[in-house]
C-alpha positions in Angstrom: 21.3 33.8 -27.4 24.1 33.7 -24.8 22.7 30.6 -23.1 23.6 28.6 -26.3 27.2 29.9 -26.0 27.3 29.1 -22.3 26.4 25.5 -23.0 29.7 25.1 -24.8 31.8 26.3 -21.8 32.4 23.8 -19.0 32.3 25.2 -15.5 34.6 22.6 -14.0 37.0 22.7 -16.9 37.2 26.5 -16.6 37.9 26.2 -12.9 40.7 23.8 -13.5 42.1 26.0 -16.3 42.2 29.1 -14.0 44.0 27.2 -11.2 46.5 25.8 -13.7 47.6 29.2 -14.9 51.4 29.8 -14.4 53.7 32.7 -13.8 54.5 32.7 -17.5 50.8 33.0 -18.4 50.5 36.0 -16.1 53.5 37.8 -17.5 52.3 37.1 -21.0 48.9 38.7 -20.2 50.5 41.7 -18.6 52.5 42.4 -21.7 49.6 42.1 -24.1 47.8 45.3 -25.2 44.6 43.5 -25.9 43.7 40.6 -23.7 41.4 37.7 -24.4 39.5 35.6 -21.8 42.4 33.2 -21.4 44.6 36.2 -20.4 41.8 37.3 -18.0 41.9 33.9 -16.4 45.6 34.2 -15.8 45.2 37.7 -14.2 42.6 36.5 -11.7 44.4 33.3 -11.0 46.4 32.6 -7.8 49.5 32.8 -10.0 48.9 36.5 -10.4 48.8 37.3 -6.7 52.5 38.4 -6.6 51.9 40.8 -9.5 49.2 42.9 -7.7 51.3 46.1 -7.7 52.2 45.7 -11.4 48.5 45.1 -12.2 47.5 48.2 -10.1 49.9 50.4 -12.1 48.6 49.1 -15.4 45.0 49.4 -14.3 45.6 53.0 -13.3 47.3 53.7 -16.7 44.4 52.3 -18.7 41.8 54.0 -16.6 43.5 57.4 -16.9 43.8 57.0 -20.7 40.1 56.2 -21.1 38.3 58.0 -18.2 40.8 60.6 -17.0 40.3 61.4 -13.3 36.5 61.3 -13.5 34.2 59.2 -11.2 30.6 59.1 -12.3 28.2 59.4 -9.3 24.8 57.8 -9.1 22.2 57.0 -6.4 19.7 54.1 -6.2 16.1 54.4 -5.3 14.2 51.3 -4.2 10.6 51.7 -5.4 9.3 48.5 -3.8 10.4 45.5 -1.6 7.5 43.5 -2.9 8.8 40.3 -4.6 7.5 36.9 -5.7 10.9 35.2 -5.8 12.5 33.0 -3.1 16.1 33.9 -3.4 17.7 32.4 -0.3 20.3 35.2 0.2 17.9 38.2 -0.1 16.0 40.1 2.5 13.2 40.7 0.1 12.4 37.0 -0.6 8.7 36.2 -0.7 8.6 34.0 2.4 10.2 36.7 4.7 7.4 38.0 7.0 7.7 41.7 6.5 5.7 44.7 5.5 5.8 45.2 1.8 5.9 48.7 0.4 5.2 49.9 -3.1 5.7 53.6 -3.5 2.8 55.7 -4.8 3.3 58.4 -7.4 3.3 61.1 -4.7 5.9 59.1 -2.7 8.1 58.7 -5.7 8.2 62.5 -6.3 8.9 63.1 -2.6 11.9 60.7 -2.9 13.2 62.4 -6.1 13.0 65.8 -4.4 14.8 64.4 -1.2 17.6 62.9 -3.3 18.2 66.2 -5.1 18.7 67.9 -1.7 21.5 65.4 -0.9 23.8 66.3 -3.8 23.5 67.3 -7.4 22.7 63.8 -8.5 21.7 63.4 -12.2 22.2 59.7 -12.5 19.3 57.7 -10.8 18.9 54.0 -10.6 15.4 52.7 -10.0 15.3 49.4 -8.3 12.4 47.0 -7.5 11.8 43.5 -6.3 10.2 41.1 -8.8 6.5 41.5 -8.7 5.2 42.2 -12.3 1.5 42.1 -11.3 1.9 45.1 -8.9 5.1 46.8 -10.1 5.4 45.8 -13.7 6.1 47.8 -16.9 3.3 50.3 -16.6 4.4 51.1 -13.0 8.0 51.5 -14.1 7.0 53.7 -17.1 5.2 56.0 -14.7 8.1 56.1 -12.3 10.4 57.1 -15.2 8.0 59.7 -16.4 7.9 61.3 -13.0 11.7 61.2 -12.6 12.6 62.9 -15.9 12.0 66.4 -14.6 14.6 65.8 -11.8 17.3 63.6 -13.4 19.0 63.5 -16.8 20.1 59.9 -16.7 17.7 57.1 -15.7 18.5 53.4 -15.3 16.5 50.5 -13.9 17.4 47.4 -12.0 14.3 45.3 -12.1 13.1 41.8 -13.2 14.2 40.8 -16.7 11.8 42.0 -19.4 11.0 41.2 -23.0 12.6 43.0 -25.9 9.4 44.9 -26.5 9.1 46.0 -22.9 12.7 47.2 -22.8 12.1 49.2 -26.0 8.9 50.6 -24.5 10.7 51.9 -21.5 13.3 53.7 -23.6 10.4 55.9 -24.8 9.9 56.9 -21.1 13.5 58.1 -20.6 15.2 54.8 -19.6 18.8 55.0 -20.8 20.2 51.9 -19.1 19.5 48.6 -17.5 21.5 46.8 -14.8 20.9 43.1 -14.1 22.9 40.8 -11.9 23.1 37.2 -13.2 24.1 36.4 -9.5 25.9 33.2 -10.7 26.5 31.6 -14.1 26.7 28.2 -12.5 23.6 26.7 -14.2 23.8 23.5 -12.2 23.5 25.2 -8.9 21.5 28.2 -9.9 18.2 26.9 -8.6 19.7 26.2 -5.2 19.8 29.9 -4.6 16.7 30.7 -6.7 14.2 27.9 -5.9 11.0 29.6 -7.0 9.6 32.6 -8.8 10.5 33.9 -12.3 14.1 34.4 -11.2 14.5 30.6 -11.0 14.4 30.5 -14.8 18.2 30.6 -15.6 17.8 30.9 -19.4 15.2 33.8 -19.1 17.6 35.7 -16.9 20.9 35.1 -18.7 19.3 35.8 -22.1 17.8 39.1 -20.8 21.0 40.8 -21.8 20.4 39.8 -25.4 16.9 41.3 -25.2 18.3 44.5 -23.9 20.7 44.7 -26.8 18.0 43.9 -29.3 15.9 46.7 -27.8 18.8 49.2 -28.4 19.3 49.9 -24.7 22.1 52.5 -24.4 23.9 51.1 -21.4 23.9 47.6 -20.0 25.3 46.7 -16.6 26.2 43.2 -15.5 27.5 41.5 -12.4 27.8 38.4 -10.3 27.1 38.2 -6.6 30.4 37.2 -4.9 29.6 34.7 -2.2 27.5 32.1 -4.0 30.0 30.1 -6.2 33.7 30.2 -6.9 34.3 33.8 -7.8 37.1 33.2 -10.3 35.0 30.9 -12.4 31.9 33.1 -12.1 33.6 36.3 -13.3 35.3 34.4 -16.1 31.8 33.4 -17.3 30.9 37.1 -17.1 34.0 38.0 -19.2 32.8 35.5 -21.8 29.4 37.1 -21.7 30.8 40.6 -22.0 32.8 39.8 -25.1 29.7 38.1 -26.6 27.6 41.2 -26.0 30.2 43.6 -27.3 30.4 41.5 -30.5 26.6 41.3 -31.1 25.5 44.7 -29.7 28.5 46.9 -30.3 26.7 50.2 -30.1 25.9 49.6 -26.4 28.0 50.8 -23.5 28.8 48.2 -20.8 29.5 48.3 -17.1 30.4 45.6 -14.6 30.0 45.2 -10.8 31.3 42.6 -8.4 29.2 43.0 -5.2 30.3 41.0 -2.2 27.5 39.6 -0.2 26.5 41.8 2.7 24.4 40.9 5.8 20.6 41.2 5.2 17.4 40.5 7.1 17.6 37.0 5.7 20.4 36.2 8.1 20.0 32.4 7.8 22.1 32.2 4.6 25.9 32.4 4.9 28.2 33.0 1.9 29.8 30.0 0.4 32.8 32.0 -0.6 34.4 35.0 1.1 36.5 37.3 -1.1 39.2 39.4 0.6 39.9 43.0 -0.2 43.1 42.0 -1.9 41.2 39.5 -4.1 38.6 42.2 -5.1 41.4 44.6 -6.0 43.0 41.9 -8.1 39.7 41.2 -9.9 39.2 45.0 -10.5 42.7 45.4 -12.0 42.3 42.3 -14.1 39.0 43.5 -15.5 40.5 46.9 -16.4 43.5 45.3 -18.1 41.1 42.9 -19.9 38.8 45.7 -21.1 40.1 49.3 -21.1 36.6 50.8 -21.9 34.2 49.0 -19.6 32.8 51.0 -16.8 33.7 49.4 -13.4 31.2 50.3 -10.6 31.5 50.0 -6.8 28.5 50.4 -4.6 28.2 51.3 -0.9 28.5 47.6 -0.1 32.2 48.3 0.1 33.9 50.3 2.9 34.8 54.0 2.6 38.5 53.3 2.9 38.5 50.6 0.2 36.3 52.6 -2.2 38.6 55.7 -1.9 41.6 53.6 -2.6 40.1 51.9 -5.6 38.8 55.2 -7.0 42.4 56.0 -8.1 43.2 52.5 -9.5 40.4 51.4 -11.8 36.9 52.1 -10.5 34.9 54.7 -12.6 31.4 54.7 -11.2 30.3 54.9 -7.5 27.0 55.2 -5.6 26.8 57.5 -2.6 24.5 57.8 0.4 22.5 54.8 -0.8 19.4 53.6 1.0 18.4 50.0 0.2 14.9 50.2 1.6 12.0 51.4 -0.5 11.3 55.1 0.1 14.4 55.4 2.3 15.2 59.0 1.5 12.0 60.5 2.6 8.8 58.3 2.9 9.9 55.3 4.9 13.4 55.8 6.4 13.1 52.9 8.8 11.7 50.1 6.7 13.5 46.9 5.9 16.7 47.1 3.9 17.6 44.6 1.2 21.2 44.6 2.6 23.2 46.7 5.0 25.6 49.3 3.4 29.2 49.6 4.5 30.1 53.1 3.3 27.7 55.3 5.3 29.1 58.7 4.4 26.9 61.4 3.0 27.1 62.1 -0.8 28.9 65.3 -0.1 31.5 63.6 2.2 32.2 61.1 -0.7 32.5 64.0 -3.1 35.0 65.8 -0.9 37.0 62.6 -0.3 37.3 62.0 -4.0 38.4 65.5 -4.7 41.1 65.2 -2.1 42.3 62.1 -4.0 42.5 64.1 -7.2 39.4 62.6 -8.6 36.7 64.6 -10.4 33.2 63.5 -9.3 30.8 63.8 -12.3 27.1 64.0 -11.4 25.9 64.2 -15.0 27.1 62.1 -17.9 23.9 62.0 -20.0 22.0 64.9 -21.5 18.2 65.1 -21.9 18.8 66.1 -25.5 19.7 62.5 -26.2 16.5 61.3 -24.7 14.5 60.8 -27.9 12.4 57.9 -29.0 14.1 55.1 -30.9 13.5 55.1 -34.7 12.4 51.8 -36.1 
């Protein structure tokens, strides 16, 4: 399990190592065809800041070679804001006095139909808070079953599950799982996640192993920028990515670096603020580090910045996202988990990407691949 590997990696030593990277280290990394984590640390270090233009060109080159001009489009649907966790940065936390919504089967179908009217979306991400008693695996299985007639690619972003539960959901059409570790800083993890199942660091970080063991087709990972030092956090994620690729090599991987956005839980302020320039540096570094990994940007980022990065390394984007349960049809005015920044319609994003020479792809998975796993 990755938690065992993480025990061998010192957070403080990694931070010092990143900050000690030199100009020579950066140039060496830029000249290597296949980078290791040490090279990645150099590319995200302060020493790499003067090389941003060079990194952008290299990132564009590798992205073009692997993905062409395509941008995969997806849309998230929040099924519920009911949650038993106490995450201090999240609007859905259990102590927040708010109306909790769990979509019924009829409401789910109404949402699916409403999404299909926005744009020809085929990639749907189903999102929930963490309330296994009321929105557990049977609920998710039913949501997937109801979604299959409308979408060809179904992913979930829910509480970490067991290997058996992940495998069960693959039989209901689930092709991918996205899970944000939020932070790899084990020592400070409980500060941000004081109660609920999410407070169990090992259960969450080892969830990716369980996804791999279950044969999940696509695994998405990410850290929440704003909790801890971003350079150290994403380095830990780079170690994690390489570990997963070695152990579950048949799986496709994606990464995301969401910057903390305002939420209804306005009392928490980010500990770290990442600039656009730093996010660009991280994106380029990740592409140079791994030519094949899918890099995803959500509507947390501004329209202008997303358009710019779509030509330089990003390969997947959400559009017209609603971060409240049932936000497309059933409950358009309910509480959001966070406020989006890019408020354009899906069709406006589509047209903007086309003007940039990108090719928006609404479908990258076919229902013919949706067959039960053979044991």
